[in-house]
C-alpha positions in Angstrom: -174.8 96.0 0.5 -175.5 99.8 0.5 -172.7 101.9 -0.9 -170.3 103.4 1.6 -171.2 107.0 0.9 -174.6 106.6 2.4 -174.9 107.6 6.0 -176.4 104.6 7.9 -179.4 105.1 10.1 -179.7 102.9 13.2 -181.7 100.4 11.1 -179.3 100.3 8.2 -176.4 100.1 10.6 -177.8 97.0 12.1 -178.4 95.5 8.7 -174.8 96.3 7.7 -173.4 94.8 10.8 -175.4 91.6 10.7 -175.1 91.1 7.0 -171.3 91.7 6.9 -170.7 89.3 9.7 -173.0 86.7 8.1 -171.4 86.9 4.7 -168.0 86.6 6.3 -169.1 83.4 8.1 -168.6 85.1 11.5 -171.8 83.7 13.0 -170.9 84.7 16.5 -171.0 88.4 15.6 -174.0 87.9 13.4 -175.8 86.2 16.3 -174.9 89.1 18.6 -176.2 91.7 16.1 -179.5 89.8 15.7 -179.9 89.3 19.4 -179.2 93.0 20.1 -181.9 94.0 17.5 -184.4 91.6 19.2 -183.6 93.2 22.5 -182.7 90.0 24.3 -179.8 87.5 24.9 -180.2 84.3 22.9 -180.9 81.5 25.3 -182.2 78.9 22.9 -181.1 79.6 19.3 -177.5 79.6 18.1 -176.2 80.1 14.5 -173.6 77.7 13.3 -171.6 76.8 10.2 -172.9 73.9 8.1 -170.2 71.3 7.2 -171.6 68.3 5.3 -168.5 66.3 6.2 -168.8 66.9 10.0 -172.5 67.0 10.9 -173.7 66.0 14.3 -175.5 62.8 15.0 -179.1 62.8 13.6 -178.3 64.8 10.4 -177.3 63.4 7.1 -176.6 65.2 3.8 -176.9 63.8 0.3 -175.4 65.8 -2.6 -177.9 66.8 -5.4 -177.0 66.1 -9.0 -178.8 67.2 -12.2 -177.9 65.4 -15.4 -174.6 64.2 -14.0 -173.7 67.8 -12.8 -173.4 68.7 -9.1 -175.8 71.4 -8.0 -173.5 72.2 -5.0 -176.6 71.6 -2.9 -177.5 68.9 -0.5 -180.7 67.1 0.5 -180.5 67.2 4.3 -182.4 64.9 6.7 -182.8 65.9 10.3 -184.1 63.1 12.5 -185.6 65.4 15.1 -185.9 69.1 14.4 -188.1 72.2 14.1 -189.6 73.9 11.1 -190.0 77.6 11.2 -192.4 78.0 8.2 -191.9 81.8 7.5 -188.2 81.6 7.0 -187.7 78.1 5.5 -184.8 77.3 7.8 -184.8 74.1 9.9 -183.6 74.1 13.5 -182.2 71.3 15.6 -183.9 70.5 18.8 -181.1 72.3 20.8 -181.8 75.5 18.8 -178.9 75.3 16.4 -179.6 76.6 13.0 -177.6 77.0 9.8 -178.9 80.1 8.1 -176.2 80.5 5.6 -176.6 76.9 4.3 -180.4 77.2 3.9 -181.1 80.8 3.3 -182.1 81.4 -0.3 -181.4 85.1 -0.1 -178.8 87.1 2.0 -181.2 88.6 4.4 -180.0 87.7 7.9 -182.3 90.2 9.5 -185.1 87.7 8.7 -183.9 85.6 11.6 -183.9 88.4 14.2 -187.3 87.4 15.6 -185.9 84.0 16.5 -183.9 85.7 19.2 -186.8 87.3 20.9 -187.9 86.0 24.3 -191.3 85.0 23.0 -189.9 83.1 20.1 -187.3 81.4 22.3 -190.1 80.1 24.5 -192.2 79.0 21.5 -189.3 77.1 20.0 -188.4 75.5 23.2 -192.0 74.4 23.8 -192.2 73.0 20.3 -189.0 71.1 20.8 -190.4 69.5 24.1 -193.7 68.7 22.5 -194.8 65.1 22.1 -196.8 66.2 19.1 -194.9 66.1 15.8 -195.3 65.9 12.1 -193.6 63.1 10.1 -191.8 63.4 6.8 -192.2 67.1 6.1 -190.2 69.1 3.6 -189.1 72.5 4.8 -188.5 75.3 2.3 -189.1 79.0 1.9 -192.7 80.0 1.2 -193.2 83.8 0.7 -196.0 85.4 -1.3 -194.0 87.4 -3.9 -193.8 85.8 -7.3 -190.1 86.4 -7.6 -189.3 84.4 -4.5 -191.6 81.5 -5.5 -190.0 81.3 -8.9 -186.4 81.8 -7.9 -186.4 80.3 -4.4 -189.3 78.0 -3.6 -189.4 76.1 -6.9 -185.7 75.3 -7.3 -185.5 74.4 -3.7 -188.1 71.7 -4.1 -185.7 69.7 -6.3 -184.5 67.8 -3.3 -188.0 66.4 -2.7 -187.6 64.4 -5.9 -185.2 62.1 -3.9 -187.9 61.2 -1.5 -189.9 58.8 -3.6 -189.6 56.2 -0.9 -192.1 58.1 1.3 -195.8 57.9 0.8 -196.2 61.6 1.1 -193.9 64.6 1.5 -195.6 67.5 3.1 -194.7 71.0 2.2 -194.9 73.4 5.2 -197.3 76.3 4.8 -199.2 78.5 7.2 -202.9 77.7 7.3 -203.8 81.4 6.8 -202.1 81.3 3.3 -204.4 81.0 0.3 -202.5 79.5 -2.7 -202.9 81.6 -5.8 -203.6 79.9 -9.1 -200.0 80.7 -10.3 -198.6 79.2 -7.1 -200.5 75.9 -7.7 -199.5 76.0 -11.3 -195.8 76.4 -10.4 -196.0 73.5 -7.9 -197.6 71.3 -10.6 -195.0 72.2 -13.2 -192.1 71.7 -10.7 -193.5 68.4 -9.5 -193.8 67.2 -13.1 -190.4 68.4 -14.2 -188.6 67.2 -11.1 -190.5 63.9 -10.9 -192.1 64.6 -7.6 -195.1 62.3 -7.2 -195.9 62.6 -3.5 -196.0 66.3 -2.7 -198.8 67.5 -0.3 -199.5 70.5 1.9 -199.3 70.7 5.6 -201.3 73.6 7.0 -199.9 74.9 10.3 -201.3 77.4 12.8 -198.1 78.2 14.7 -194.7 79.6 14.1 -192.8 76.3 14.6 -193.7 72.7 14.4 -191.7 69.6 15.5 -190.8 67.3 12.7 -189.4 63.7 12.9 -187.7 63.5 10.5 -187.6 66.7 8.5 -186.1 67.2 5.0 -184.7 70.4 3.5 -182.3 71.5 0.8 -179.2 73.7 1.2 -178.9 76.8 -0.9 -177.6 76.9 -4.4 -176.2 79.5 -6.7 -178.5 81.6 -8.9 -177.1 80.0 -12.1 -178.0 76.6 -10.7 -181.5 77.7 -9.7 -181.9 79.1 -13.2 -180.9 75.8 -14.7 -183.6 74.1 -12.7 -186.2 76.6 -13.9 -185.3 75.8 -17.5 -186.9 72.4 -16.8 -190.3 74.1 -16.5 -189.7 76.6 -19.3 -192.1 76.5 -22.2 -191.1 75.1 -25.5 -190.5 77.7 -28.2 -190.2 77.6 -32.0 -187.0 78.1 -33.8 -188.1 81.7 -34.6 -185.8 84.3 -33.1 -187.2 86.2 -30.1 -189.2 89.1 -31.6 -191.5 90.6 -29.0 -190.9 94.0 -27.4 -192.6 94.0 -23.9 -193.2 96.6 -21.3 -194.0 94.7 -18.1 -195.9 97.0 -15.8 -196.4 96.8 -12.1 -199.8 95.6 -10.7 -202.3 98.1 -9.5 -201.8 97.1 -5.9 -198.0 96.9 -6.0 -195.6 99.3 -4.4 -193.0 101.0 -6.6 -195.3 102.4 -9.2 -194.1 104.6 -12.1 -195.9 107.9 -11.8 -195.2 109.0 -15.4 -195.9 105.6 -16.9 -198.2 106.9 -19.6 -195.5 109.2 -20.9 -193.0 106.3 -21.0 -195.5 104.0 -22.8 -196.1 106.7 -25.4 -192.4 107.1 -25.9 -191.9 103.4 -26.3 -194.3 103.4 -29.3 -196.5 100.8 -30.9 -193.9 98.1 -31.3 -194.0 97.5 -27.5 -196.8 95.4 -26.1 -197.8 96.5 -22.6 -198.6 93.7 -20.2 -199.4 93.3 -16.5 -198.1 89.7 -15.7 -200.5 89.5 -12.7 -203.4 89.6 -15.1 -202.1 86.6 -17.1 -202.0 82.9 -16.5 -198.7 81.3 -15.9 -198.3 79.7 -19.3 -199.0 83.0 -21.1 -196.5 84.9 -19.0 -193.8 82.3 -19.7 -194.5 82.2 -23.4 -194.5 86.0 -23.8 -191.1 86.3 -22.1 -189.7 83.4 -24.1 -190.6 85.2 -27.3 -189.2 88.6 -26.1 -186.3 90.3 -27.8 -186.5 93.2 -25.4 -188.2 93.6 -21.9 -188.6 96.9 -20.1 -190.0 97.2 -16.6 -189.7 98.7 -13.1 -187.7 96.7 -10.6 -190.0 94.1 -9.1 -191.7 90.7 -9.5 -193.1 91.9 -12.9 -189.6 91.2 -14.2 -189.2 87.8 -12.7 -190.2 86.0 -15.9 -186.9 87.1 -17.6 -185.8 83.7 -16.3 -187.6 82.3 -19.3 -186.1 84.7 -21.9 -183.8 83.3 -24.4 -180.1 84.2 -24.5 -179.3 87.6 -25.9 -182.7 89.2 -24.9 -182.3 92.8 -23.8 -183.6 93.6 -20.3 -184.0 97.2 -19.2 -184.7 97.6 -15.5 -186.0 101.0 -14.1 -184.9 101.4 -10.5 -184.9 104.2 -7.9 -183.3 104.3 -4.5 -180.5 101.8 -3.7 -179.9 99.4 -6.6 -180.8 95.9 -5.8 -179.0 93.4 -8.1 -181.6 90.6 -8.2 -182.4 90.9 -11.9 -178.9 91.9 -13.0 -177.6 88.7 -11.5 -180.5 86.7 -13.0 -179.8 88.3 -16.4 -176.1 87.3 -16.1 -177.1 83.7 -15.3 -179.4 83.6 -18.3 -177.0 85.3 -20.7 -179.2 88.3 -21.2 -178.2 91.9 -22.1 -179.0 93.9 -18.9 -179.2 97.7 -18.6 -180.3 99.6 -15.5 -181.9 103.0 -15.8 -181.7 105.2 -12.7 -185.0 106.7 -12.0 -185.9 109.2 -9.3 -188.1 108.7 -6.2 -191.4 110.5 -6.7 -191.0 112.2 -3.4 -187.3 113.0 -2.8 -187.0 114.0 0.9 -183.2 113.7 1.0 -180.4 113.7 -1.6 -179.3 110.4 -0.2 -180.9 107.3 -1.7 -182.5 105.0 0.9 -184.2 101.6 1.1 -187.5 103.3 1.7 -187.1 105.2 -1.6 -186.2 101.9 -3.3 -189.7 100.7 -2.4 -191.6 103.9 -3.1 -193.1 105.3 -6.3 -190.7 106.7 -8.9 -190.4 108.8 -12.0 -188.1 108.3 -15.0 -187.0 110.2 -18.0 -188.4 108.4 -21.1 -185.4 109.5 -23.1 -183.1 107.6 -20.7 -185.1 104.4 -21.2 -185.0 104.7 -25.0 -181.3 105.2 -24.9 -180.9 102.2 -22.6 -182.9 100.0 -25.0 -180.7 101.1 -27.9 -177.6 100.3 -25.9 -178.9 96.8 -24.9 -180.1 95.9 -28.4 -176.7 97.0 -29.9 -174.8 94.9 -27.4 -177.1 91.9 -28.2 -176.5 92.1 -31.9 -172.7 92.8 -31.8 -170.4 89.9 -32.5 
C-alpha cells in the first residue's frame, strides 16, 4: 500500500479503498468500490469468501501437498463455471467469484472490468451458452516474465493431480504468441511436476464456459519459491562467485538514464547481462552462480529466484517502493538492499505510481555502498 504521507489522487484513492477492503476480507465494500470504478451496479458478479469446508454444491477442493508438506493451496474443481482468461479467476455460473482465493497478486482493481455492463452481459451470455469446453485448467497468463515465473508456473502444480484426464487445456487468448522462454518454462514445469497431458486452448473471447473447470488457490511466496526450486538448474559445489548487473531490455519501461556511469563505477568484476537476450537455461545458471546481483526493479531481477542462499541482491527503485523482490529475497534467504533512485523527470516532490514506472537516475556511489553493505551482511556469522 502507498505510504500514508502521500496525497491520494482519485485513482489512488480508489485503489486504496478497494485493496484495503479486499485485504481485510470485506468483500462487500471491495465489490462496491470496484463497481463504482466501473460506473455501474453489479447485476451479475458478486465477490465472496472461499471456505474449503463449506463450498456450495458443484465445487470440490483437494489440498495440495509437496513432499509430505502442505502447500496451503487447493486444487479446485468447478462442475459448471466460467473462465476469464485475462485474470485467471474462475467464476460460478451465478457470477460468484473468489478473488482472494485465486488471485496470485493483491491487485483487486484487476477485477473492476467484471462489473461493467458490457462484461456482465458477456459473462451472462457465456453462462447461458450451450457451447462449452471440457477439462480446462484456469490460471493466470500475463506476458511479463516475473508473473510467469512467480505466478503461472507454481500455479500449474495442481494440474499434476489431473493425470486421469486425457488432456488438461491451459486457457490462453488466441492473440497471444508464446515466447521461447514461456514454452521452455512450461516444459520445465511439466517435467518437474509430472504433468504429462498439458495442452493449450486458444480462445477468442473474454470468457468461456467450462464443464468442469480446474484451478488452484493461491499460495504464499515461500511456497511458490519452493516449487520453483524443482526447475532450478543443478550447480556445482563451488560457492557463488559471479557479480552480475542485470539491465533492463531496450523496449522496457523504467530505464536507468545514467546506466553507463553506473556500469563504469561497478568495474570489471561485474558482468553486464540483459536476460531478455539469453535463453532460459543460461539465465538460470548465471543467477545460480551469482554472489551479487544488481539491477533496476523489474522482470530483469526475477531470476533471483534461482540464486543460492546468501547471495546479495541490490535493487534500484524510484517512485513508490514495490516489495516484490524484497519478499522473494526473504523467501530465498538472500541479502536484499534497496537503493532509492530518483525519477528522471520529477514533476512533484511526492513519489507516485507513474514515477515508479518511468525512467530513473541513481547515484553510483549509493549503489556501491549498498553492495558493500549486502556483501558484509552475507559474510557475517
